[in-house]
C-alpha positions in Angstrom: 9.4 12.7 9.3 6.2 10.9 10.1 3.7 12.9 12.0 0.3 11.6 12.9 -2.5 13.2 11.0 -5.4 15.0 12.7 -7.7 13.8 9.9 -7.1 10.1 9.1 -6.8 10.5 5.4 -3.7 10.1 3.3 -2.7 13.5 1.7 -2.4 11.8 -1.6 -6.1 11.4 -1.7 -7.3 15.1 -1.0 -7.4 15.9 -4.6 -9.5 12.9 -5.7 -12.0 13.4 -2.8 -12.4 17.1 -3.3 -12.6 16.7 -7.0 -15.3 14.1 -6.8 -17.4 15.9 -4.2 -16.9 19.3 -5.9 -18.1 17.9 -9.2 -21.1 16.3 -7.4 -22.0 19.7 -5.9 -21.9 21.3 -9.4 -24.0 18.6 -11.0 -26.6 19.0 -8.3 -26.6 22.8 -8.4 -26.9 22.6 -12.3 -29.9 20.3 -11.9 -31.6 22.4 -9.5 -31.6 25.5 -11.7 -32.6 23.7 -14.9 -36.3 23.2 -15.7 -37.7 19.8 -14.7 -36.8 17.3 -17.5 -34.4 14.7 -18.8 -31.2 16.9 -18.5 -32.0 17.9 -15.0 -32.7 14.3 -14.0 -29.6 13.1 -15.6 -27.4 15.6 -13.8 -29.0 14.8 -10.5 -28.3 11.1 -11.0 -24.6 12.1 -12.1 -24.3 14.1 -8.8 -25.3 10.9 -6.9 -22.7 8.8 -8.8 -20.0 11.4 -8.2 -20.8 11.7 -4.4 -20.6 7.9 -4.1 -17.2 8.0 -5.9 -16.1 10.5 -3.4 -17.1 8.3 -0.6 -15.2 5.5 -2.1 -12.2 7.7 -2.3 -12.7 8.6 1.4 -12.7 4.9 2.3 -9.7 4.2 0.0 -7.5 6.9 1.2 -8.2 6.5 5.0 -4.9 6.5 7.0 -5.6 5.0 10.4 -3.1 5.4 13.2 -1.2 2.2 14.0 1.0 1.2 17.0 3.6 -1.4 16.3 4.1 -4.2 18.8 7.1 -4.0 21.2 10.1 -6.1 20.3 13.3 -5.2 18.5 13.5 -8.2 16.3 9.8 -8.4 15.1 9.1 -7.8 11.6 5.6 -6.2 10.9 3.5 -6.2 7.7 4.1 -3.3 5.4 0.6 -3.5 4.1 -3.0 -4.2 5.0 -4.6 -7.2 3.1 -4.7 -10.9 2.7 -1.5 -13.1 2.7 -1.3 -14.7 -0.9 1.4 -17.1 0.0 4.5 -17.6 2.2 7.6 -19.2 1.0 10.2 -20.3 3.7 13.1 -20.0 1.2 13.2 -19.0 -2.4 15.8 -17.3 -4.6 15.7 -13.4 -4.9 18.4 -12.5 -7.5 17.5 -9.0 -8.2 18.1 -7.1 -5.1 19.4 -9.5 -2.4 21.3 -11.9 -4.6 20.5 -14.9 -2.6 17.8 -17.0 -0.9 15.3 -15.5 1.4 11.8 -16.1 3.1 9.0 -14.3 1.2 5.6 -13.2 2.2 3.3 -11.9 -0.5 0.3 -9.5 0.6 -2.7 -8.6 -1.8 -4.3 -5.3 -1.1 -8.0 -5.1 -2.5 -9.5 -1.8 -3.3 -11.3 -1.9 0.1 -8.1 -2.2 2.1 -6.0 0.6 3.5 -3.3 1.3 1.0 -0.8 3.3 3.0 2.5 1.2 3.3 4.7 1.1 6.3 8.3 0.1 7.1 8.5 -3.5 8.3 11.7 -2.9 10.4 13.8 -0.3 12.0 16.9 0.4 9.7 18.6 2.5 7.1 17.1 2.7 3.6 19.9 1.3 1.4 18.3 1.2 -1.9 15.0 2.4 -3.7 14.4 1.4 -7.3 11.2 2.1 -9.4 10.6 0.0 -12.4 7.8 0.9 -14.9 6.0 -2.2 -16.1 2.6 -3.8 -17.0 -0.6 -4.1 -15.0 -1.5 -7.8 -14.6 -3.8 -8.6 -11.8 -1.8 -8.1 -8.5 -2.6 -11.7 -7.4 -1.1 -13.3 -10.5 2.3 -15.0 -10.6 3.4 -12.5 -13.4 2.8 -9.4 -11.2 5.9 -9.9 -9.1 8.3 -9.5 -12.0 6.4 -7.8 -14.9 4.2 -5.1 -13.2 5.2 -1.6 -12.3 6.9 -1.7 -9.0 9.1 0.1 -6.4 11.6 -1.8 -4.5 12.9 -0.7 -1.1 15.8 -2.2 0.7 16.2 -1.6 4.4 19.5 -2.6 6.4 18.2 -3.7 9.8 20.1 -3.3 13.1 21.6 -6.8 12.7 23.0 -5.9 9.2 20.6 -8.2 7.1 19.0 -6.5 4.2 15.1 -6.6 4.3 13.4 -6.1 0.9 9.9 -5.1 0.3 8.4 -4.4 -3.1 5.3 -2.1 -3.8 3.6 -3.7 -6.9 0.9 -2.0 -8.8 -2.1 -4.1 -9.8 -4.6 -4.2 -12.6 -6.4 -1.0 -11.3 -3.4 0.7 -9.8 -1.7 3.5 -11.8 0.6 5.1 -9.3 3.0 4.0 -6.7 4.0 6.6 -4.0 7.3 6.2 -2.3 8.3 8.8 0.4 11.7 7.5 1.5 15.1 7.8 -0.1 18.5 6.0 0.3 20.3 7.2 3.4 17.3 8.0 5.5 16.4 6.1 8.6 13.0 4.5 9.0 11.2 3.3 12.1 9.2 0.0 12.2 5.5 0.9 11.3 6.5 4.3 9.9 4.5 5.5 6.8 6.8 5.1 3.7 4.3 5.6 0.8 1.1 4.0 -0.8 -0.2 2.3 -3.8 -3.4 3.7 -5.5 -6.1 1.1 -5.9 -5.7 -2.7 -5.9 -2.2 -3.8 -5.5 0.3 -6.1 -3.8 3.4 -5.9 -1.5 6.0 -8.6 -1.4 8.4 -8.8 1.6 11.7 -10.8 1.4 13.6 -11.8 4.6 17.2 -13.2 4.3 18.7 -15.3 7.1 17.0 -17.0 9.9 13.4 -15.9 10.6 10.5 -17.5 12.5 7.5 -16.8 10.2 4.1 -16.2 12.1 1.8 -16.0 9.2 0.3 -18.3 6.5 -1.6 -18.1 3.3 -5.0 -16.7 3.8 -4.3 -14.6 6.9 -5.4 -11.0 7.2 -2.7 -8.6 8.1 -2.5 -5.0 9.1 0.3 -2.6 8.2 2.5 -1.6 11.1 0.8 -4.0 13.5 0.6 -7.6 12.4 3.7 -9.4 13.0 5.0 -11.4 9.9 7.9 -13.0 11.6 10.7 -12.7 14.3 14.3 -12.4 13.2 16.4 -15.1 14.6 
């Protein structure tokens, strides 16, 4: 299901990249055929801005290859970014109905935004909820923002939850898995466009390996080891 791309760009970004670059080319072409003047100059500058926007999209939609570390009980980060906070045990009533360890990861617009499965297992539940667009790092974001929850039943039977949360700039969550599908640890499962956040919930015994402020990489950085 998850082939490696020959070009390290997420398919979701092709339209944005081509649109910005194409518009830049049109603006430059128009400025070249017009007589020298204010309009031609304005179009030339517009072309520069559109080209820079295209470069931003290229950076934003990059999709580098990742190799998960060996170890069946390791849980890897589903997102690139910075760990906002780590809670060893908090209540998660909506999807797990109990207490679990929780790791929250903030993804800035400069981070890779492709999301990956934290563990091997079967997708048990996928639930999308529309919502508001508070800043992704705010406390309100985890409950009020647009979000998509994915529950994966791991090999030991425990249900691992990770939630894609849209931020202030994000306006689209992409999820490519469905209930009943099997995912591999580190496999691409979707992405969130522009600044956003992913929360991971781990019930049962787990040895956490990250703390607030740590930088993590999707599919590679170990968040914890299932005990």
